[in-house]
N, C-alpha and C positions, 0 to 999 in steps of 0.2 A: 483422108478426112483433112482437111484444111479449115480450121476455125480461127478466126481473128483471137489474139491473145492468148493461144493454149500452144504450147510447143510439146511436140511428141516425144515421149520418153523411152516407151517400150511397148511392145505386145505383152500382154498378161491374160489370166483366166480369170474365171469366177470362181475357182476354189482358193485361189491366192487373195482375192478381194475379200470373200466370205471370211476367210481365216483372219484377216486384218481388222475388219469390222467386228467380228465376235469377239476378238481379243481387247477391241477399245471398249466396246458396249455391253457385250453379254453377262459380263458379272456384275454390271452396275445397278445397284438394288432400285434405283429409279426407274430405269428401263424395264427392270423385271415386272416392277410393280405395273407399268403401263401394259404388258404384256398380259399380266394377271387379268388387270381390269377388262381386258378383251376377249378374256375366257381362256387364255392359253397359259398351261403349266409352266413354260419357259420362254426366255427371250428368242431361243433357236426355233422354237415351234411357230411362234409369232412371226419373225423375220423371215422364215422360209416360207410360211404361206403368202406373205406380201410379195418377195420378189420372183415366185412361182407364177404370178398373175402375167408377168410380161416374159416368163421364160428365159429368166436371167443367166442359168446354167448353160443355154443352149446356144447363147449369144457369144460373138467374137468381142473381146475387149481389149481396149488400148489404154495406157497410161499416158496423161498429159500434164505438164506443168502450166499451173495458170500464171499468165504473165499479169502484173498490176491487179492483184485479186481485189483490192478495195473498190477499184472501179470496174473491173471484169464482173465477177461473182455475181453482184446485183443485179446484172442483166439477165441471169439465168431464171428461167421460168420456175415458179412453186410446182413441186410436184402433186400427184394425185392423191393427197392425203387431206382426209376432211376435215381435221383438226385445222390445218392451215388455209384449205380452201373455203372453210365456213366464214371466212372473212369478206366473202363475196357473195352477191346473189347467185342464185343457180346459173343464169344465162352466162356471167361472167367467170365461172370457173374454168379452171385448166386453160388460162389465158394469160395470167400476169406475171409480171417478174417481181422479185424480191424489192427491187428500188420501187416499183410502184405500189407494193405493199407498204413498205414503211412511211410511204408519203401518203398514203391513205390510212392507215392505223397507227397509233401513238406507240411504238415500240420504244421509243426513248426510255420511258419508266419501266419496260418490262424488266423482271427480276432476273429471269435466266439468261436473258440477251444482255442484260448490263454485266452478269458475272462473267460471261463469256468474253465481253470486249474486255474486260478487266484482266482476265487471265487467257487472251487467245494464245492458242498453241503455235509455237514457233513453226512447228510441221503438221500438217492436218490432211487428211484425204476424204474426198467427197466421192458420191456414185452419180452417175447421170446418163441421160442419154441424149444422144444428138438426133434431132429431127430433121427429115429431108430438107427443111428450110434453113438448115444449119443452126438452129436454135437448141439451146441446152435445157433439157428438163432436170431439175435435181430429184434424184431419188432417195438419196441420203446425204444428211449434212443441212438440213433448213434452220437449225438454230444458228449454226457458224454463218450461213449465208445471210441470214438477217442481222447478224451482229455486224458483217461487213457491210450491210446496205445501211444500217444506223451510221457505222464510221463514216461512210462515203458522204451521207447527208446530214450529218451533225458532227463534224471534225472535233467539236468541245468534247465529246463523249469517248474519243478513241485516247486509249492508253498504249496503243501499239507504237513503238518508236521506229519502226520499219515495217515493210510490207510482210506478212508472215508467207511461208512457203507452202503454197496449196497446191496439192495435185488432185486430179479429177480422173476417175477411171470412167470410160465410155465406151458402151456400144451404141450401134447405129439401129434405127428403126427405117423401115424401109415405108416408101408411099402407102399411105393407107392403113399403117398401123397405128396412126394416132388414136383410132377410137378405141386401143388398148387402155390408153390413160383415162377416158370417160367411164370405161367399164370397171377399172380399179377404182376410180372415185366412188361411183355407185355401189360397188361391192365393199369397200372399207376394208379394215383390216381386222375387223371381228372374228371370233370363231364361229361358223356357222352350225 
């Protein structure tokens, strides 16, 4: 895998990625409430169902440092989540980057995005999928990616004194697997 502005760190595995994600988000009352609103009892149950849709646990994972994250991350594609993709008409879903999103929708006044900009973590980890086209689809980290896109497009909103240390854990999709993203978007993350 040789993607512009990503520097390989090491091979990793889904268990390690999951453990880090769960430790950062799994006990957050806001995310637990989202899980419950989708019909799940726990964050773990909700997110497990979500990543099972693309067989995260059966994929090979690699960890990368994102070089120049304020200019690189906004070029990542928005993942197949209904909440984010509903900013576009149905024919335009699963096609756009965070850069395109913040140029199309006013995120400059978005409360959560502004909170992230004001307190952007020095180090943060994202989860994504590398498509055969070498584009990156974000699976986890949408609010932080949108915050970076706002910073890129509206330098006056940035409270970041230096580029944050952004890590991304990536697996690869093979040719033809892109359909999984459309299936994930259609299925959503609600409990069936």
